[in-house]
N, C-alpha and C positions, 0 to 999 in steps of 0.2 A: 388910544389903545389900538393895537393892530393884531388881528387874528391871522396866524400863519398855519398852513397845512402841516401836519406832522411829518410828511415826507419831505418837506422843504428844508428841514434842519440839516440833513446830511446822512451819509451812509456809514460813518464810523471810520473810514479809511483816511479821511482828511486830517485827523488829529496827529498822525505819525509825523507830519511835517510841520508841526507848530514852530513858529519862528518869531523873532523880534519884530519883523515887518508886519506879520499878521496881528500881533499884539498892539503895535502902534496904530494900525488901521482900526482895530476894535476900540481902542481908547479914543481915537479921533471921532468915530461914529457916536460913541457914548457922549462925548463932550458936545457934539453938534446936536444930538437928540435933545439934550436939556437946554441948550442955548437958543436954538431956533427951530428945532424939529428936523426930521429926516423924511425922505421919500419912502414909499412902500418898498421899493427895490433896495434901498439902503437898510430898511428895517429887516428885510429878509437876510441881507448880507450880515448884519449885526447878529441876528439870531443864529446863523450858521457859525460865525466866529465865536460867539459865546459858548455854544455847544461844543465846539472843537476844544476851546480852552478848558472847559470843565472836564472833558474826557482826558485831556493831556494832564491836567493837575491830578486827577484821580489816579492816573497811571504812575506819575513820578513822585507824588507826595500825597498818598491817600490819608484822609482824616482818620485818627485813631479811635474810631467809634466803639470798637469792641472794648478797648481799655476804659473808655468813659462809662460804658454799660456796666462793666465789672466794678468800677469804683462806685457807681450809683447803687448797685446791689449791696455792696459792702457797707455803704453809709446807711442804707435802709435797715440792714440787719443790726447795725450798731444802735441806731435810733430805737428800733423795736426792743432791743435788749435793755436799753436804758430807761424805758418807760414802764 
């Protein structure tokens, strides 16, 4: 386990330039982390890349959580009406 300072993750501007190269580097670090371990510097880099990727994904393909919440409420109401 590696504890990183909150300010080390990034400032939010880096996700606008998400690229295949960044993703390839992120995947390489993940593979190496589980195969043989990574250095603290690489762990920090991985944390930054993960945060950038998640912000990018949220911007281009946000999860439909509101739809899921509405469906959940609808199913709860049907279950309550049926019992």
